[in-house]
C-alpha positions in Angstrom: -13.7 -9.1 -12.3 -16.7 -9.0 -10.4 -15.9 -12.5 -8.9 -13.4 -10.8 -7.4 -15.9 -8.4 -5.0 -15.5 -11.6 -2.1 -11.4 -10.8 -2.2 -11.9 -6.8 -1.6 -14.5 -8.2 1.3 -12.7 -10.0 2.8 -9.5 -8.0 2.2 -11.2 -5.5 4.4 -12.4 -7.6 7.2 -8.7 -9.1 7.8 -7.6 -4.7 7.2 -10.5 -3.6 9.9 -10.9 -6.6 12.0 -14.3 -6.0 12.1 -17.3 -7.1 9.7 -19.7 -3.8 10.7 -16.1 -1.5 9.4 -15.9 -3.6 6.7 -19.6 -3.7 5.4 -19.6 0.3 5.8 -16.9 0.6 3.3 -18.9 -1.2 0.7 -22.2 0.7 1.6 -23.7 -3.3 2.6 -25.3 -4.4 5.8 -22.9 -6.3 8.1 -25.3 -9.2 7.9 -25.2 -9.4 4.3 -21.7 -9.2 4.6 -21.1 -11.9 7.0 -23.5 -14.1 5.0 -21.0 -14.0 2.1 -18.0 -14.8 4.1 -19.8 -18.0 5.8 -20.4 -19.0 2.2 -16.9 -18.8 1.2 -15.6 -20.4 4.8 -18.4 -23.4 3.4 -16.9 -23.5 -0.1 -13.1 -23.4 1.0 -14.1 -26.1 3.6 -12.0 -24.2 6.5 -12.4 -21.2 8.6 -10.6 -17.7 8.0 -11.1 -15.3 10.9 -11.7 -16.2 14.4 -14.2 -14.6 16.1 -13.1 -12.6 19.0 -16.0 -10.6 20.8 -17.0 -8.0 18.8 -13.8 -8.2 16.5 -12.7 -10.7 14.0 -8.7 -12.0 13.5 -7.6 -14.0 10.8 -6.1 -17.5 11.7 -3.4 -19.4 10.5 -5.4 -20.5 7.0 -6.9 -17.0 6.7 -3.3 -15.6 6.6 -2.5 -17.8 3.6 -5.8 -17.0 2.2 -5.6 -13.1 2.4 -2.0 -12.9 1.0 -3.2 -15.0 -2.0 -6.2 -12.0 -2.4 -4.3 -9.0 -2.1 -2.1 -10.5 -4.8 -4.7 -11.4 -7.1 -6.3 -7.7 -6.1 -3.1 -6.3 -7.1 -2.4 -7.8 -10.1 -5.7 -6.8 -11.1 -4.9 -3.1 -10.7 -1.6 -3.9 -12.4 -4.0 -4.9 -15.5 -5.9 -2.5 -15.4 -3.1 0.1 -15.3 -1.6 -1.4 -18.3 -4.7 -1.5 -20.6 -5.5 1.8 -19.6 -2.3 2.9 -21.5 -3.6 0.7 -24.3 -6.5 2.8 -24.2 -4.9 6.3 -23.7 -7.0 7.0 -20.7 -3.1 6.7 -18.2 -5.5 5.8 -15.5 -4.1 4.1 -12.2 -2.8 4.0 -8.6 0.6 3.9 -7.3 0.6 3.3 -3.5 4.0 4.1 -1.7 5.1 3.5 1.8 8.3 5.8 2.6 10.6 7.1 5.0 9.0 10.5 6.9 12.0 12.5 6.1 10.8 12.5 2.6 7.4 14.0 2.7 8.5 17.7 3.1 10.2 18.6 -0.1 11.0 15.3 -2.1 8.1 13.0 -2.4 5.6 15.9 -3.3 8.0 17.5 -6.1 8.6 14.0 -7.9 4.8 13.6 -7.6 3.4 16.9 -8.6 5.9 16.6 -11.4 4.8 13.1 -12.5 0.9 14.4 -12.2 1.7 17.5 -14.5 2.3 14.6 -17.3 -0.6 11.8 -16.3 -2.8 13.8 -14.4 -5.3 10.9 -13.8 -3.0 9.1 -11.8 -3.5 8.6 -8.2 -1.4 8.4 -5.3 -1.7 7.1 -1.9 0.9 7.8 0.8 1.8 6.1 3.8 4.8 6.2 6.8 6.9 3.8 7.8 10.5 2.0 7.7 12.3 -1.1 8.7 9.2 -3.8 9.6 6.4 -2.1 8.8 7.7 -0.9 4.8 8.3 -4.4 4.7 4.7 -5.8 5.9 3.4 -3.3 3.6 5.1 -4.6 0.5 4.6 -8.4 1.4 0.8 -7.5 2.4 0.2 -5.5 -1.3 -1.0 -2.3 0.5 1.8 -0.4 -1.1 3.2 -0.9 -4.5 7.0 0.6 -3.7 9.0 1.9 -0.7 11.5 4.6 -0.1 13.3 4.0 3.2 16.6 4.9 4.6 17.0 1.5 6.5 18.7 -1.4 4.9 16.2 -4.6 4.9 17.5 -8.2 5.3 14.4 -9.7 4.0 13.7 -12.6 1.7 10.6 -11.3 0.5 12.0 -7.8 -0.7 13.9 -6.3 -4.1 16.3 -3.3 -3.9 15.4 -1.4 -7.0 17.6 1.1 -6.3 20.1 3.0 -3.3 21.2 6.4 -3.4 23.5 7.9 -0.9 23.2 11.1 0.0 25.0 13.8 1.8 24.0 15.1 5.1 23.1 18.8 5.3 22.5 21.2 7.8 19.0 23.4 7.9 18.8 26.4 9.2 16.9 29.8 9.1 18.2 32.5 6.1 19.7 34.8 9.0 21.3 32.2 10.7 25.5 33.2 11.2 26.7 30.0 9.7 23.6 30.2 6.3 26.3 32.0 3.9 29.3 29.5 4.5 29.7 27.0 1.8 30.4 24.4 3.9 30.8 23.8 7.6 32.2 20.9 10.1 29.8 19.3 12.7 31.8 21.0 15.6 30.9 24.4 14.2 27.1 23.3 14.7 27.5 22.8 18.1 27.8 26.0 19.1 23.9 26.8 18.5 21.1 24.8 19.5 20.6 21.7 17.6 17.0 20.5 16.6 17.1 16.6 16.0 15.1 13.7 14.9 15.4 11.0 17.7 16.6 7.3 17.6 16.0 5.3 15.6 16.2 7.9 12.3 19.1 7.2 10.6 19.9 10.7 10.2 20.2 10.8 13.8 22.2 7.8 14.1 24.8 9.0 11.2 25.7 12.4 13.1 26.0 10.5 16.6 28.5 8.2 14.7 30.2 11.2 13.5 30.1 13.1 16.8 31.2 9.9 18.7 34.8 9.9 16.3 35.1 13.4 16.7 34.6 13.3 20.5 31.8 15.4 20.3 28.5 15.4 22.0 24.9 16.2 20.5 23.2 17.8 23.0 19.8 18.7 21.2 17.8 21.0 22.8 14.2 20.0 20.9 13.6 16.3 19.2 11.0 15.9 17.3 9.4 12.5 14.3 8.4 15.5 12.1 10.9 17.0 9.7 8.1 19.6 8.9 8.2 20.6 12.4 11.8 20.7 12.2 11.9 22.6 9.3 9.2 25.3 10.5 11.4 25.3 14.2 14.6 26.3 12.6 13.1 28.9 10.2 11.6 31.0 13.0 14.4 30.1 15.6 17.0 31.9 13.9 20.0 30.5 15.7 18.9 26.9 15.6 20.3 24.3 13.5 18.6 21.0 12.5 20.0 18.0 9.8 18.6 16.4 6.8 19.8 14.4 3.6 20.3 16.5 0.5 18.2 15.0 -1.4 14.7 16.4 0.5 16.0 19.7 1.0 17.7 21.0 -2.2 20.0 23.9 -2.8 17.1 25.8 -4.5 14.0 24.7 -1.6 10.9 25.6 -2.5 10.5 26.5 0.9 12.3 30.3 1.4 12.4 30.6 4.8 15.5 28.0 5.4 19.1 27.7 4.0 20.8 24.3 3.8 24.6 24.0 4.0 26.6 20.8 3.8 28.3 19.1 6.4 31.7 18.1 6.1 31.9 14.3 6.5 33.5 11.7 5.5 31.9 9.3 2.9 31.1 6.9 5.1 28.6 9.0 6.7 25.8 9.5 4.1 22.2 8.9 3.9 21.3 5.6 2.0 17.9 5.9 0.2 16.2 2.4 -0.7 13.9 2.1 -3.4 12.0 -0.9 -2.4 9.6 -3.7 -4.5 8.5 -7.0 -3.2 10.4 -9.8 -4.5 9.3 -11.0 -7.8 6.6 -8.1 -8.8 6.6 -6.8 -11.9 5.1 -3.6 -12.8 4.1 -2.0 -16.2 2.0 1.5 -16.7 2.1 4.0 -14.5 4.2 2.2 -11.7 6.8 1.8 -13.8 6.9 5.0 -15.5 7.0 6.7 -11.9 10.2 4.3 -10.8 11.6 5.0 -14.4 11.4 8.7 -13.2 12.7 8.2 -9.3 15.7 6.3 -11.4 16.3 9.3 -13.5 16.7 11.5 -10.2 18.7 9.3 -7.9 21.4 8.7 -11.1 21.6 12.6 -11.6 
């Protein structure tokens, strides 16, 4: 395992773009790290980085080398997780990149439930969709992705897709909060607080509105769903929207209420659980996947 240290050094230089910053992570001097890098380049008979001013940038050979190093480091972490299962320690780390909409309730709830059973498992959460999610999986920065956008990539494998209806989110005092369901046109009588493009919920609502010859004119746009929740909770006549899985009917946030929107099945959100093509998991990560699939299949 000690032989993998140089892998970690090179990965850190590639990630930070700096020998100095990478050296700080490992509490060694930049000169010592530079000597290790030069020794590796000499051994491989190829340069890994281009020196640009005070920074470092991977060259073509370096891209291939770092991809291999990241793959090996990821496999070692997976091996440690498997061995921890045998020893009963149940330790490890699960890294996830997810859509921002899943941060307020769904993912925290799932992690809390998982850590109640396996408290030694650590989670690393990044936020992103689309190309960012693909790159994180491809570069082994994340084990799993939970995103709304469908992915077209030979590198990525879809583990599961769940279809989710859209709900209106509002304060408990809102005039529509006591209804069992409402129409989209009913919401237009009130101030709208919406995520901007290209968020999936916004695109679904705009498509549904256009089919009904309606115009969505938000008074507030925000990328943060936490902000949108807090805004409608305080502005008692405003309405926001979200998929059902992230604001369940019995929400842990007692300041908001959710009401289903009457939309056709074609106007639903899609949550995709993704991994790198061909990558296998065991131990904690596989257990967490199974937990998510159980929730998806309810």
